[in-house]
N, C-alpha and C positions, 0 to 999 in steps of 0.2 A: 766514545758513541752515545748519542744521547737519546733517551727513548724518553718520549713524553705519553706520559700515562692519561686517554683523556677519559673523563668520567660522564659517563650520561646525564644530562641535566634532570634533577629532581624535579618529579609531576606535582606540577603544581594544587593548591590544597581546593583551587578554587572549581573544580571543574562541575560538582556539584552543584552550587549553585548558579555555574551557564547551561547546565542542562537543564536545572529546574525552568530558570529563566527562559530559555528555547523552547522547553517542552507546553509552558502553562500559557506564558504570555504570547511564544510565537500562536500559540492555538486561538487565544483570542484575535490579534493580529489577524489573522485569516479569517476568521469569522468576520470580521469586521470589514474588511477588505472584499469578502463576499458581496455585504452588506450591500457597502458602497459600488459593487458592479452592479447586483440588480435595479438598483437607482438610475445608474448610467443607461441600463440598455432597456429602456422603458419601450422602446418600439419594436423590439423583438416577442415572439411568442410568449406566455407563460413557461410554456413546459419546455420551451428549447434555453428559456435564460433563466428558469432555475436549475436544470442540468448544467449548465457552465456556470453559474454560480457555485454547484455542490461541487461539481469535480478541480473546480481554481482554490477549494480550501487544500488538498493535499501537499500542493506544490509548495504552494505558500509556505504552509504550515513547516513541511521539510526544509525550506530553501529557508528561512528562518532559527530554527534546529541547527542545521549545522552550520551558519553562518553568527553561531552566538559565540562560538569558541574563538574569535578573531578580536572579541574584548578583549583588552586588557586585564579585565579581574569581574568578579560576579555581581559586584555591585554594581561597575559601568553598566554590565548587559542587563541588569534588572531595572537603573532608572532608564537607559535611552529605548528600549523594549515598552518601559510603562507608560512611557511619553511617549512612543507610537502608537500603542494604544490608546494612550487620551487625546493623541491628534485624529486617530479615524473614526472614532466614537463621538469625537464634538461634531467632527465632517457630517458624519451620518444622522446624527441628531437635528441639525443644521439643514441637511438637505431635503429631509423627508418631507413627503408632498403632505400637505394640511387635512 
């Protein structure tokens, strides 16, 4: 009878880089998406629009933070989330009213 000993997979060392990318860049991405939402919902009452944008930050931030562990490395997480931030803030800059 043969027994195979299955070792648990080693913990990857880049989880700190992924966590920091998700925390820092996820927050800025959520803030940028909130700003885009404010611009997109210009027809709503200002109080309603501000509350909706404010409450949208947390789900986006936590979604990015939990999704950042699907990246293959910490460097990829920083690159993709950094690119997403650049895209969102460039769109926000171009779409703002004059």
